[in-house]
C-alpha positions in Angstrom: 14.4 24.0 13.2 13.6 20.3 12.6 13.6 19.1 9.0 11.5 16.0 8.4 9.6 14.3 5.6 9.5 11.1 3.5 11.5 9.5 0.8 10.5 6.6 -1.5 12.6 3.7 -2.6 11.9 1.0 -5.2 13.5 -2.4 -5.3 13.1 -4.8 -8.3 12.6 -8.2 -6.7 12.1 -10.5 -9.8 11.1 -10.8 -13.4 8.2 -13.2 -13.9 6.4 -14.5 -17.0 2.6 -14.8 -16.9 -0.5 -13.6 -18.9 -1.2 -9.9 -18.4 -4.6 -9.1 -17.0 -4.7 -5.9 -19.0 -3.5 -6.8 -22.6 -3.9 -10.6 -22.4 -0.4 -11.3 -23.7 2.0 -13.8 -22.1 4.8 -11.4 -21.2 7.5 -10.7 -18.6 6.4 -8.8 -15.6 8.6 -7.0 -13.1 7.8 -7.4 -9.4 8.8 -4.4 -7.4 8.7 -3.4 -3.8 8.0 0.3 -3.0 9.0 1.5 0.5 8.3 5.0 1.9 10.5 5.9 4.8 10.2 8.7 7.4 13.3 11.0 7.3 14.7 13.3 9.9 17.4 15.7 8.7 17.4 13.8 5.4 18.3 10.5 7.2 15.8 7.7 6.5 14.8 6.3 9.9 11.9 3.7 9.5 9.4 2.5 6.9 5.9 3.9 7.0 4.5 2.2 4.0 5.4 -0.9 1.9 3.6 -1.8 -1.4 4.2 -4.5 -4.0 3.4 -3.9 -7.7 3.8 -5.9 -10.9 4.3 -4.2 -14.3 3.8 -5.7 -17.7 6.8 -5.2 -20.0 4.5 -5.5 -23.1 1.8 -2.9 -22.3 3.2 -1.2 -19.3 0.1 -1.8 -17.1 0.9 -1.8 -13.4 -1.1 -3.6 -10.7 -0.7 -3.5 -6.9 -0.6 -7.0 -5.3 -1.0 -8.0 -1.7 2.2 -8.9 0.3 1.2 -12.6 0.5 0.7 -12.8 -3.2 4.1 -11.1 -3.9 5.9 -13.4 -1.5 4.3 -16.4 -3.3 5.4 -15.0 -6.7 8.9 -14.5 -5.3 9.0 -18.1 -4.0 8.2 -19.4 -7.5 10.7 -17.1 -9.3 13.9 -18.5 -10.6 17.1 -17.6 -8.7 18.6 -14.4 -10.0 21.7 -14.6 -12.2 24.7 -13.3 -10.3 22.8 -13.1 -7.0 22.3 -9.3 -7.0 19.1 -7.5 -6.4 18.8 -4.3 -8.4 17.9 -1.2 -6.5 16.2 1.8 -8.0 15.9 5.1 -6.2 13.2 7.7 -6.5 12.0 10.6 -4.4 8.4 10.5 -3.1 
């Protein structure tokens, strides 16, 4: 019997400040990268989907952004304090 499936991972890339398109407030937004990987016997092998999203910390609205826009946002983001990237884990 072969056991396969998918598992999702979320990585917080940056915290940016701009005006929210939903509530209109200038607020911090988290930029996250969501990756879904194919798993075989519970071992993640390769990514099958990658999405980028921003979430407003004021109203909670979340918007998907294209890869090019996310990379541009990341290039303009200040360097992280301590140099660590926070990783969050969830199952998809």
